[in-house]
N, C-alpha and C positions, 0 to 999 in steps of 0.2 A: 537603446536612448543615445548611449554613446559611441555608437558607429555614426547618428543620424546628427548629435553636434560637431563630430567630428567632418563629415563631408561638409556639412552648412558653414563651418569656419574654412574649409579647403576651399569651397566656392565664394564667398566672401573675400577672401585672401585674394585668390585671383583676380576678385574683379578691382579691387584696392591696388594690385600689381598695375595692370590696365591703365589705370590713369597718373602712374610713375610720370615725373615729367622726364622725360629726353629729350629733349630740343639741345639741352646743353649738353656739350663736348664731356663723353663720360672715359676718361682714357684709363688705362690697366697700369697700375700701379707698380702691383704684386702679385705674380702666382710663382708660389712656393710647392714643393710637393717634400714629405719627407715626414720625420719624426711625429709619433701620437702623440707623445707626451709634450709637447709644445702646440699640442691644435689649439685650449682651450683659450692660457695666454695670449697669443696673437692674436684671436679671433676679438678678445676685449681690446687690443691695441689697436687692432685694423677699425674695429666700431667706433671708436674714440677718435680717430684721424677724421673717419668720414662724416663724423658728425662737427667738425672742426667747423669755427664759426657762425654756429644755427642753420650749418645746410640740416634737412630730412634725410633719415638714411635706411637701410633696409639690408637685407641677413635673410640666407637661403642657407640650410642644411641640409644634406645627402648622406646617406649612407648608400653606399653601393656593394651590390651581392657581388661574392667572388665569381659566379658565371655568368652575370651579367654583361660585360665586356665585349662589345662585336654585335650585342641583340639588335634583332632589327624593332623587339617590341618594349623590350625593357629598361627603365632607366639605369642609365650611368654616368660616372666620369671618370675617367683609366688615365692612365699616361702611358703616351706611346714612345716606345724605341724607334728613332726613324734611322738608323742604321746598315738597311737594307733585309736582304733574306737570314742573316743569322742574328737578328734583334733579337731582345727579348719579347715574349709576347703581354699586349695589354695586359696593367698594372692596376688592377683595380682600385678605390680607392675611396676613403669618405672625404669628406668635403664640407666646408663653408663658405659662402660668399659674400662679401659687404659690399654694396656700392652705394653713393652719392652724388650729387654734382662737383664732389671735390677728387673724386676719382672709383676705382675697382681695386678691391684687395680679394683672391684668392688663395684657398689652400688646401691642396688634397693629403691626405694621410693615409702615407707608406711607411714600411720601413726605413732608419734611416738610410740604411746601405743602399734602400732604391731609390729613394731621394738624390744622394751622392751621386750613385754613378749616372742617372736619369739627368742630372745637372751636368756633367764634366762630360757625357758624351758628344760626339760629332760627327754628322749634326745633334743640337740635342735635342730633348726631349718635347715634345709636345702635351697638350691635354687635348685627349679625344672624348666626344659627347652623343651622348642620343640626342635625338631629337627633340626640342624644346618642351614639344605638349607630353612628351615622357616624361618628364622632369617634376614632378607635380612634390607639391607640398606634403609633408609627409612625416614629419617630425613635428615636436610641440615645440612652443616658446622653450628658451634653459635661460633661468636668470642666474645664473654661472656668468653668461657670455655678455647676455642683451642688458644693460644697465636698467632702463625704462621697460624691460618684461613687456618687451615687445612680442607679437609673433613672426615667425617666419612668412615671407612675404615670396611666390615664383619670380624668378628671374623675368625682365622682361627682355626681348628679342635686340634690343641696346646690350645689354649684357654678357647675352648670352654668344651673341656674335663678337665680342672683345676676347671671349674667353675660346671658345671652340678653335681648335687647332691650334692656337697662342703656344709660343715658346716659354718653358722655364724661366724665370728671373732670377730663381734662387732654388736654394735646398736646406732646409731645417735639418740636422744631425744633434744623434747623441753622443757622437766621436767623431775624432778628425777625417777629415780625407784621407792621410795615410794609413790610418787603422782602417776607414771601411775598405779601401785598395788591399789591405792585408788580408783582411776578413772574406772579400770576396778570391782573391789567389785560393785561400786555404781550403775554401768549400768546393773552388775548383778543380784542386787537389785529391780532393777525396772522392771522386768520379761522378761528380753531382753537375750539370748540365739544363739549359733551357728544356733539352729534354728529357732529362732524368731531374728534375727539380725536388729539392726539400719540404718533404712532404707533413702536412700535419695528420696527429693521429686522431682529432675527435671533429673532423670535417674536411670537407675538399680544400682549403685553403694549402698552398703551396708558397715556396719561393724559389725565385729564378737567379743563381748566378751567373751573370755575365760581364764581360771583362768590359772595361775602361782604363783610362791611361788619364794621370794626373799633371802632365807636361805639355808645353805646347811646341808646337813646331816639329811634331812626330805625328808618324800616320797611328790614328785610333785604331785601336785593335780589332775590332770586328768590322768598321766600315771601310777600311784602309784610306779612308779620307786625312789630309795632314791639317792637326786641330792648328786654327788661327791664332797669335799670339790674341787676339781680343779678346778670347775664350779665358785666359791669364784667371784664376781665382783667387779671392783672399776672402778671408772670415771672419766674422763678425761675433764675437762671445756677449750671450748672454745671461747667461749665469749657471748655477750650481745646484742640482738637483738630487737626492739618494735614491739608492735601489733600495727598495724592502723587502725583505723575505717574509712569504704566507704562508698559512696553515688555516686547512680547513676545518669548522670546530665542529661539525658533527661527533667527533671521538677524539678532538683534540685543540680543545677548550682549554687543558689547562697548561698548553705546552707556552714558555714566555718566552723563550732565546733556542738561540743555537749559534754553537759557536766556528770560528772560522775551519778550524781542522773537520769537524764533520759536518760541517756545509759541501766543505771538498770531497769529503768521504761519499756521502750521500749523491751528490748531482753524477759524481763521474762511474756508481757503480758500485762504488765501495760496499754501502749496505744499507738499507732502507726501512728501518726497524727504528723503533718508538724512540728506546733509549739516547738514540741521537739529539733528540729535542726534548727528551727531561720526563721521559714516560713510556712507559712498559716495553720490555723489548719482543715482547709480541706481537706488540701492534706493528703490521704491514705497512711503511706508507710508500706513496708513488710519487717520487719526487717530479716535476715537469718543467721540462726545458724548452724554451725559444729553440728556434732555427738560429744557425750560427751567422749567419748575416743581420743579423739584427743588432744595434746599438743596445738593448739594453743584457743581451748573451754576453756579447764584447764583453761590456762595463763589470757583470756579474763575473765573469770570469775571471780576470784580470785584474780583480780589485781585492775579488775573496776567493773564489774557490782556486784559482790557479794563480796568486802573486808571484811568481818568485821564476817564470817560464819562460823571460827573454823573448818572450813571443814566439815560440817556439811549437806551441803543441796547446789543443783545446782536452780538457782531459775530460769533458761532458761528453765528446763524440766516443768516447774510449767505448768499443763494442756496438757501435752504432755505424754500418755501414748503409751501401749502395742498396743492399741485398735485406735488409732491416728498415726498408721505410717505404710506411715510413715509422717513426718509431716506438717501437711498445717492447722492451728489452728485459726480458726478467732480472728484477734485483731482488733473490732471495726469494720469499714469496709477495715481493711488491713488485711492481714495473717503475720502469724510469718512460715517460712518454712523452709526445713530440709536441707543442701547440706553436701554432703560426699566429703574430700579433698578441699585440697586450688585452683588447680584449678578450680573446679566446685563452691565456691564459688566466685571466681575472676569471671567465665562466668555468673554466678548469677546477680550477681551485675554490670556487665556489660551490662544485658538484654540480653545475648546469644542467638537468636533464632536455635540453634541449641540441645536445652535441649529439656526433657518433655514439661517443663511450664515456660512461663517467670512472674518473680515476676510484680508487679507494682508498682514503684518507692523503687526499691530495698536496703537497708542496710545494712553492713555487715561488717568482718572483716578480719585478717589475719594478720599473721608476713611479715614485709614490706620484700622484695626482690627486688635486680632489674629485676633478670631474670623472674621470677611469677606475681610478682604485680608491677613493674615499667611501669610506661606510659600509653598509650591509654586513648584515649580522652573521650571515654562514663562513666569512671566514675575518683571519684576523693576521694583525702584522707580529714578527718578533723582532726582541731585542738580538744583535751580532754580540754573541757573547755577554757583555754586562752594558751595551750603548746601545740608547733608543735612537734609532733614525727616526723620528719624529718630534723629539721635545725640543719645544719654546719657552721663550724665555714668558716667566708668570704663569704659567700653565702645571695640569697637576702632574704627577711622579709616574710613571708607566706602571699602571695596575693590571688593567684586561687585554693589554692590545687591542682596542675596538678600533678601529679605523676612520680615521676624523672627515667631518664632511661640513664641506661649506654652507654656513646661515642657520645651522642646526646643531645639536649636541648635548648631547649632558655632560659637560666634564671637562670635554675637547672642543676642538678647536672651532671658534665661531668666524668667520671670515667678515670683512679685513682682520688683520694681524700688524701690532705696532712693529713699526721700523727697529728693525736690528734682533728680531724677535723670532724668527723660522729658522728652522733648522740648526740648531744651536752646537751640537755634536759634528755638523759637516761643520760649519762656522771655527769653531775651536782645531779641527784636524784629528780628533777622536773617532769619528767612525770612518770606515774607510772605504764603502762601496758610494761611490758619488761619482759622478764626469763634469764636467762642463758641458753643456749647451750651447750650439752654433748655428748660424745661420751662413751659406758658403753664397757666394754672389762672383758678380764680376765688373767692373770699371762702369760699365754702361746701365747698373741698375745700382751701384751703389746706394746712390743716394736717398733713390726711394728704399732700399734694404734698410739701409741703416736707420731713416727714418720710424719705419716701424719695428726695429727693435730697438730704438731710444723711449718708444711710447709702451714694449710690454716690461721694459725695467722698468719705467716712471709708477706703471698702475699696478704691477703684480701683489705689491703687499697689500694694496686696497681694493684688489678685486679676487683676483685668484690667487692665490702664495705660493704658488708651485714648486718655485724656486727660486735662491738667491740670487737678488741681482749681482751681475758683476761689476759695473760703475758703481759708486757710492751715487745716492739720490737725495737731492733735496727734499727737505720737508715740504709737506700741504701744510698751507696756513694753518687748517684746521688741526693737525695733527703737532707738528711745531718738535720734532725732532726728526734728524739727518739720519737718513739712513748709508750706512758708511761702505756697503757692499761685499764682495769679495774679498774674503782676509786670507787663501788659501790659492796652491796652482800644482800642478803635478805638473816634477818634470817632465822636459821633450823629451824622446828618444827614435832613433831609424828602425823601425819595423823590420824584423826579418825579410830577406828578400827584397825589400823596397827602395827603391833610386828617391829622394827627396827632389822635387822641381826647386827648391829654392832654396839656399847656405842652411843648413843646417846638422845635426836639429839645434831649435831657438827657443824657448821659452818664450818668448815676445818681448818688447818693451812694458813701461811702464806708461800708461797713457795720460795726457797730461791730467791738473785736477780741475775737476767741478766745480763752478764759481756759480754758487747759490744765490738771487736775486730779490726773490721777496723774505726768504730769512738769511740775510744774507753773510755770507761765508764760504771760502774755501774747502772743497776737501780733498782729501787727499785719494789716489788711486792706491790701492794696496797690495794689488798683484799683478801680475805680468799677463800679454795674449794680446790680441790682435794685431794690426798692424804699425807702422811707425815709420817716420823719413827716414831712415838710417837702417833700420831691421824689421824681419815680421818672422809672426810666428811660425816655427814648421816643423814637421816631425808628428809621428804620433805620440800621444797621452794620454791612452785610455792604460791603468793600472800603474803610471809612471810615478816616480816617490811624490808625496805628498810633503810640499814647504808652505810652511808659516805655521801660524797663525802670526801676524806682524803688527809692531805696535806703530810704527811709521812705513813709511815706501820700502822697498823691499831693494837689498842690491843684487845685482844677477848674481846666481849662484852658478857652482860650476854644474856641467852637463855631465847627464851620464847615457850611455850607451844599449840602453834596456829598463825592463820595464823592475817597479821596488823588488 
């Protein structure tokens, strides 16, 4: 009966799609690729822009299987590197598409580094899609994304034609482009390539390290073509989010915390026993690593697992080589295993039997988001030392480590959340494992990209509070409390072996104050970052020294040339 209902609904939705008006011009506003952690909040923001002015808006979500790219019959949306015979293979992506007569917005979820590389490549990467007939409605409505609880609708021909073979307008990333290039160079130096990709232990998923350049006026390292000045990139800070350390609850439910030294020891293979998380030393643990091209991996590495390296080593790779790929490396009586992507990490720590292998007593890490990490009793989160990464103002003191969910929960967060209430230990500088989300774009796409970022920041507290907004936010009339925005930042530096394309390192300017109109007032921007008329944020910052919080706008501090 459930299958029959699904089929009927799919047919009905397809019929609805057939009558969606297409006579009015629907222009492509944003086509971005990158961080899975930003997928949900940007869907919410795009849907709000699509509905502006009372327009009827529609949405479509789709998950591409790893083996689907290029298949004649399978449905897929993949990112295509257009740099010739040495290009990366097609990169499978999960996608949402939103459209109305106001325009079209789309997000292809891949690794942060894949998104950055795809956008900065020249020629720039494009979207490659299977035939429209193969892109059927397969996912149910998701109330976290769509505030009117509507179901997905099949893409119209107009929307499909606007997206297929379209050039990316931007990239969403958990780490700065300079850090993304450093991680790419590091993985290439370890002997990986498009023919020897980083492999998952849990599935057929792979991660492809392919060179790219940060500069313009130079030859792209793959295509050999000169990168034009028009491809000069800018970044828009979005907000900051924490990495959370996760543990399976079958045998590890009594664990409540992990210290920074113990986390470093475990994930580098120095020890994989239960005493590292406050349990019996006779328990064998299986730490799960992400791929080193991941923004999550690099943030965990340089903020927590290896915070004083100066950007020259990644101990998570200790004992792992191309000959032990996929990683399944003995660590005492446990193993260190590799997962590719947030979804796979979550499944591996939950003990999901749908994967190729099931790890024993798995422990892992991920950027927290309510839609991809929240909920599920099969796993929990751990405090880092004594600091709770998910503490919020007015919420309960950490007790069980249950991951909160939006819309429900016993004693935990129900979305929306009050202004200034989310991730209080990130806000006050006591929780170290975090990074600032950013969107990378260029001047030709700055207007539409910045509008989407602005909307994501404005709506995050009232919809899916996955990050602390970078800029202050004026109160909604119904709430009456202003959101002060991010009050900390990380000092920037020159990653080892990287030539900065812009003068730096530079933490960026203080942005102009935000003026509220409905709830009248002026809100000072408390942190540094982004673009200014006389200076530009430049350099890596993943693992940079935490500066702040502030009680007023900060003065520009001295710069360091290395990680904290």
